C-alpha positions in Angstrom: 77.3 103.7 129.6 76.5 106.9 127.5 78.9 107.7 124.7 81.0 110.8 125.1 79.8 113.8 123.1 81.9 114.9 120.2 83.7 118.2 120.2 85.1 120.3 117.3 86.2 123.9 116.7 86.7 126.0 113.6 88.5 129.3 113.7 88.4 131.8 110.8 89.7 135.3 110.1 88.9 138.0 107.6 91.6 140.7 107.3 91.8 143.3 104.5 94.5 145.8 103.7 93.9 149.6 103.8 91.9 149.7 107.0 89.2 147.2 105.9 87.8 144.3 107.9 90.0 142.8 110.6 87.8 140.3 112.4 87.5 136.6 113.5 84.7 134.1 113.6 84.9 130.9 115.7 82.4 128.0 115.9 82.7 125.4 118.7 80.5 122.3 118.7 80.2 120.4 122.0 77.6 117.7 121.7 74.2 119.4 121.4 75.7 122.9 122.0 77.0 125.2 119.3 78.9 128.3 120.5 79.8 131.1 118.1 82.4 133.7 119.1 83.1 136.7 116.8 84.6 140.2 116.9 87.8 142.2 116.3 91.0 140.2 116.0 92.7 140.3 119.3 89.6 141.0 121.3 87.3 138.7 123.3 84.4 139.4 121.0 80.8 138.4 121.5 79.5 134.9 122.2 76.2 133.3 121.2 75.2 129.7 122.4 72.5 127.6 120.9 71.4 124.1 122.0 70.0 121.6 119.4 67.9 118.5 119.9 70.5 116.1 118.4 74.3 116.2 117.8 73.7 115.8 114.0 71.6 119.0 113.9 74.2 120.8 116.0 77.0 119.8 113.6 74.9 120.7 110.5 74.1 124.1 111.9 77.8 124.7 112.7 78.7 123.7 109.1 76.2 126.1 107.7 77.6 129.0 109.8 81.2 128.2 108.7 80.2 127.9 105.0 78.4 131.3 105.1 81.6 133.0 106.5 83.9 131.2 104.0 81.7 132.4 101.1 82.2 136.0 102.5 86.0 135.7 102.4 86.9 134.3 105.8 89.7 131.7 105.8 91.1 129.3 108.4 93.7 130.8 110.7 95.6 130.3 113.8 94.5 132.4 116.8 97.1 134.8 117.9 99.3 134.8 114.8 97.7 138.0 113.3 98.1 141.1 115.5 95.2 143.3 116.5 94.7 146.3 114.2 96.1 149.5 115.8 93.7 151.9 117.2 93.9 155.6 116.3 94.3 157.8 119.4 94.0 161.5 119.0 97.4 163.2 118.8 97.2 166.6 120.4 99.7 169.3 121.4 99.3 171.9 124.2 101.2 175.2 124.3 101.3 177.6 127.1 98.4 180.1 127.3 98.8 183.7 126.2 96.0 184.8 128.5 97.1 187.3 131.2 94.9 185.8 133.9 94.2 182.3 135.1 90.6 180.9 135.4 89.2 180.5 138.9 89.7 176.7 139.4 87.8 175.3 142.4 89.2 171.8 142.3 91.2 169.5 140.1 91.2 165.6 139.9 94.1 164.0 138.1 93.0 160.7 136.5 96.5 159.4 135.8 96.2 159.2 132.0 95.2 161.4 129.0 91.5 161.9 129.1 88.7 162.9 126.6 85.5 161.6 128.2 83.3 163.9 130.3 79.7 164.1 131.3 78.1 166.3 133.9 74.6 165.9 135.3 72.7 167.2 138.3 74.2 164.6 140.6 77.6 163.5 139.2 80.6 164.4 137.3 82.0 161.7 135.0 85.5 161.5 133.5 87.0 158.7 131.4 90.7 158.3 130.4 92.9 156.3 128.0 93.8 153.9 130.8 90.2 152.6 130.7 89.2 154.3 133.9 85.9 156.1 134.4 85.5 158.0 137.6 82.3 159.5 139.1 82.6 162.5 141.5 80.2 164.8 143.2 80.1 168.5 142.3 82.5 169.3 145.2 85.1 166.9 143.9 84.8 163.9 146.1 85.4 160.6 144.2 82.4 158.3 144.5 83.2 155.3 142.3 85.4 153.9 139.5 84.6 151.8 136.5 87.5 149.7 135.2 87.0 149.1 131.4 89.2 146.9 129.2 90.6 149.7 127.0 90.9 153.4 126.6 87.8 155.6 126.7 87.2 157.6 123.6 84.2 159.6 124.9 81.3 159.6 127.4 77.8 160.4 126.1 74.4 160.6 127.8 71.1 159.5 126.4 68.5 160.6 128.9 69.1 158.5 132.0 71.8 156.3 130.5 75.5 157.0 130.4 77.7 155.3 127.8 81.5 155.0 127.4 82.9 154.4 123.9 86.1 152.4 124.2 89.1 151.5 122.0 88.2 147.8 122.2 85.3 148.5 119.8 82.6 148.3 122.4 80.3 150.8 124.0 79.6 150.2 127.7 76.4 151.1 129.6 77.5 152.6 132.9 74.0 153.4 134.2 74.0 150.7 136.9 76.7 149.5 139.3 77.7 146.7 137.0 78.7 148.0 133.6 77.7 146.0 130.5 78.8 146.0 126.8 75.7 147.5 125.2 77.1 147.7 121.6 79.9 146.0 119.7 81.0 148.1 116.8 82.1 146.5 113.5 85.7 145.4 113.5 86.6 147.6 110.5 85.4 150.8 112.2 88.2 152.9 113.8 86.1 154.9 116.3 86.7 158.6 116.7 83.5 159.7 118.4 79.9 158.5 119.0 76.5 159.7 120.2 73.4 157.8 121.2 69.8 159.0 120.8 66.8 156.9 121.9 69.0 153.8 122.0 70.3 154.2 118.4 74.1 154.5 118.3 75.8 156.8 115.8 79.6 156.2 115.2 82.0 158.5 113.3 85.4 157.2 112.4 88.9 157.9 110.9 87.7 157.4 107.3 84.9 159.9 107.5 82.2 157.3 107.8 79.0 157.4 109.8 77.8 154.0 111.0 74.4 153.6 112.7 73.5 150.7 114.9 70.1 150.0 116.5 69.2 148.9 120.0 69.7 145.2 119.2 73.3 146.0 118.2 72.4 145.4 114.5 73.8 147.5 111.7 71.2 149.9 110.2 73.0 152.1 107.7 76.3 153.8 106.9 77.4 156.8 104.9 80.8 158.1 103.9 80.9 161.9 104.2 83.0 164.2 102.0 85.8 164.5 104.5 87.9 162.2 106.7 88.8 162.3 110.4 85.3 162.6 111.7 85.7 163.9 115.3 82.1 165.0 115.6 78.7 163.2 115.6 75.6 164.5 117.3 72.0 163.3 116.9 68.4 164.2 117.6 65.0 163.4 116.2 65.5 165.4 113.0 69.0 164.4 111.9 72.5 163.0 112.6 75.1 165.8 112.4 78.5 164.5 111.2 81.6 166.7 111.5 84.8 166.0 109.6 87.7 167.8 107.9 85.5 169.2 105.2 82.8 170.6 107.4 79.5 169.3 108.8 77.0 167.0 107.0 73.5 166.3 108.2 71.7 163.0 107.4 68.1 161.9 107.8 67.9 159.6 110.9 66.7 156.7 108.8 69.6 157.0 106.5 67.4 157.9 103.5 69.7 160.7 102.4 71.8 163.8 103.0 69.9 166.8 104.3 72.6 169.4 103.9 76.4 169.9 103.9 78.2 173.0 105.1 81.9 173.8 104.7 83.3 175.1 108.0 86.3 177.4 108.5 88.8 174.6 109.0 88.4 170.9 109.9 86.0 170.0 112.6 87.7 168.9 115.8 84.7 168.9 118.2 80.9 169.2 118.2 78.2 170.4 120.5 74.4 170.7 120.0 71.5 172.7 121.4 67.8 172.4 120.4 68.1 174.3 117.1 71.8 174.6 116.5 75.0 172.6 116.3 78.4 174.0 117.2 81.6 173.0 115.4 85.0 173.8 116.9 87.6 173.8 114.2 91.3 173.7 113.6 91.1 177.2 112.1 90.7 178.9 115.5 86.9 179.3 115.5 83.6 177.8 116.8 80.8 178.1 114.3 77.1 177.8 115.0 75.0 176.1 112.3 71.2 176.1 112.0 70.0 172.5 112.3 67.3 173.0 109.7 69.4 174.4 106.9 73.0 174.2 107.8 73.4 177.9 107.5 76.3 179.4 109.6 74.6 181.8 112.1 77.5 182.9 114.2 81.3 182.6 114.4 83.3 182.7 117.7 86.9 183.6 117.1 89.7 182.1 119.3 93.4 182.6 119.1 94.5 178.9 118.5 92.9 175.7 117.2 89.7 174.8 119.0 89.8 171.4 120.8 86.4 171.6 122.5 83.3 173.7 122.9 80.1 173.8 124.9 77.2 176.2 125.7 75.1 177.2 128.6 71.4 176.2 128.3 69.9 177.5 125.1 73.2 178.8 123.8 73.2 182.0 125.8 76.9 181.7 126.4 79.4 179.8 124.2 82.6 178.3 125.7 85.7 177.1 123.9 89.0 175.5 124.8 92.0 175.9 122.5 95.3 174.2 121.9 97.2 176.9 123.9 95.7 176.0 127.3 93.1 178.8 127.2 89.4 178.8 127.8 87.0 181.4 126.3 83.5 182.7 126.8 81.4 184.5 124.2 77.8 185.8 124.1 75.5 184.1 121.7 76.2 186.6 118.9 80.0 186.0 118.9 81.3 188.8 121.1 84.2 187.5 123.2 83.5 188.2 126.9 86.7 186.7 128.4 89.8 184.6 127.8 91.6 182.9 130.7 94.4 180.3 131.1 93.2 176.9 132.3 96.2 176.6 134.6 96.8 173.0 133.6 96.8 172.1 129.9 94.4 172.4 127.0 90.7 171.4 127.4 90.0 168.4 125.2 86.3 168.2 126.3 84.1 170.4 128.3 80.6 170.9 129.7 78.8 173.7 131.5 76.5 173.1 134.5 75.0 175.6 137.0 77.6 178.4 136.6 80.5 176.0 136.5 82.6 175.0 133.6 84.0 171.5 133.7 87.1 170.7 131.6 89.1 167.6 130.8 92.6 168.7 130.0 95.6 167.3 128.2 97.3 166.2 131.4 94.3 163.9 132.2 92.7 166.1 134.8 89.0 166.9 135.4 88.9 170.6 136.3 86.0 172.5 137.8 86.0 176.2 137.0 83.8 178.8 138.8 82.2 180.5 135.7 80.0 182.8 137.7 80.1 186.5 136.8 81.7 187.5 140.1 84.4 184.8 140.0 85.4 185.6 136.4 85.6 189.4 137.2 87.8 188.6 140.2 90.0 186.3 138.1 90.5 189.0 135.5 91.9 191.2 138.3 94.2 188.4 139.4 92.2 187.1 142.3 91.5 183.3 142.2 90.7 180.7 144.8 93.4 178.1 145.8 92.5 175.1 143.7 91.9 172.0 145.7 93.8 168.9 144.5 91.3 166.0 144.8 92.8 162.7 146.0 91.6 159.2 145.1 90.5 157.3 148.2 92.0 153.8 148.4 88.6 152.3 149.3 86.6 153.8 146.4 84.2 151.2 144.9 85.5 149.8 141.6 83.3 148.0 139.1 84.4 145.9 136.1 82.2 144.9 133.1 80.0 141.8 133.4 81.1 139.4 130.6 79.2 136.2 131.6 75.9 135.5 133.2 77.7 134.2 136.3 78.8 137.8 137.1 75.1 138.9 137.6 73.6 138.7 141.1 70.7 136.2 141.5 67.4 136.4 143.3 64.9 133.6 144.1 61.9 135.8 143.6 61.1 139.1 142.0 61.0 141.9 144.6 57.8 144.0 144.8 57.6 146.6 142.0 60.2 144.9 139.8 59.7 143.6 136.3 60.5 140.2 134.9 61.9 139.7 131.4 62.9 136.5 129.6 65.5 135.5 127.0 63.8 133.7 124.0 65.1 132.1 120.8 63.9 134.0 117.8 65.2 132.3 114.7 68.9 132.4 114.9 69.0 135.2 117.5 68.4 135.5 121.2 65.9 138.2 122.1 64.7 139.5 125.5 61.0 140.2 126.0 58.8 141.3 129.0 56.6 138.7 130.7 55.3 140.9 133.5 51.8 142.3 132.9 51.1 145.8 131.5 53.8 145.9 128.7 53.7 145.5 124.9 54.2 141.8 124.2 55.7 142.3 120.8 58.4 144.6 121.9 62.0 143.5 122.6 64.2 144.7 125.5 67.6 146.2 124.9 69.7 143.8 126.9 73.4 143.0 127.3 74.4 140.2 125.0 77.0 138.8 127.3 74.4 137.6 129.8 71.7 136.4 127.5 71.0 132.7 128.0 68.1 130.8 126.3 65.1 130.5 128.6 66.7 132.5 131.5 64.6 135.0 133.4 65.8 138.3 134.8 64.5 140.9 137.2 65.0 144.6 136.3 64.2 147.7 138.4 62.4 149.5 135.6 61.7 149.7 131.8 61.5 152.8 129.6 59.6 152.7 126.3 61.8 154.1 123.5 60.5 155.8 120.4 61.7 153.0 118.2 59.2 150.5 119.7 61.4 148.7 122.3 62.2 148.9 126.0 65.4 150.0 127.8 66.4 148.8 131.2 66.7 151.2 134.1 68.6 150.2 137.2 70.2 146.8 138.1 69.7 143.5 136.4 69.5 140.3 138.5 68.9 136.7 137.3 65.8 135.0 138.6 66.6 131.4 139.7 
């Protein structure tokens, strides 16, 4: 009769005063298997599992991991005794508009909770709220689907084909397929204010005015602390990362090698937008300012009547839009001349985006609002003629998707469908990597892949792969396990 395998568990925490680290590290040994779980105190965290040839080697590996953490300041603790660190949620006020006319709202969808996240593309409108709900709608306001995430949504960002939601649980979720995955797990001591993703590289701005950069393998690359705190803006492209905070906007080289420029804005930065050659900073001093990306020089100023909560442009910056704290929305020409100011009809716009002569707003009452921004509609609105806004209702049967947290949540197939690609999870030192085994791909490149479903030796089928500039692949479409 075989002897029963031995089991042991060690739970450690590191918590620092003044907004520092607040995280846990747990090591479980079960026979040949060592499972490591780590993350923010109070959260589920990430899990990594490794199998060793003997129990002695498993126990020795576990002891090394515990020793490394203790030397870094971790100490034994009791799970659940220390409360999770509070998350900063943006405190906003919304006064009544002083505009004489109301914007021509076509439809309004009430999400049920305060909302900041918005993304608009050719096919869908996305909105995310503090209840952890992300809804997709078509451009006529019909609700298509719902993603149910574990915590409040800070923002929604797009990186080419991929859509990401930054959440208050410290994770960034990939919503590009039907089953959402945690693509990034941000360090436990980062109180997220805003984020952006460019070519798979995540840029995070936080309460303390820091900028943290994480690569496609969810590994820390570099961090900088800007001159100001409360960094509500981060935008990125090939040439720089643009960081907006209460002292202005600072541009950093993408590799973290240094500061490129710093510009003091008129008031603290509350929101940011970018076009090819300019970044736009909405500030608490009632203006949007356009900054040249190459030099940081202020090229134009767009004056509003109250603090600016959000801004956006039409393609190329021909028109500049702004939403203020007094429930008004503005339009300017590219040089700064105000063309119109109208009341939103339902709170202040916390985020906005322009698409095909429509302006989409997320307002303080948690609504996604579609405004007809065509010249004819605006002219009619200024004369007091607006359409009757349609109140969109949530259908009871709308498909709802929750994040996949284990490999068992992923659909399985017995063979790879024609045209699909096979990838495999491999052990690379102390980390699990995913690499392509189908023909025609770079053999040395890794695949950006959800950590929650990585399992040593497992094979997966993906619909497509995209080569990223950093020398890795990104998954397009659904993931299925090959069994």
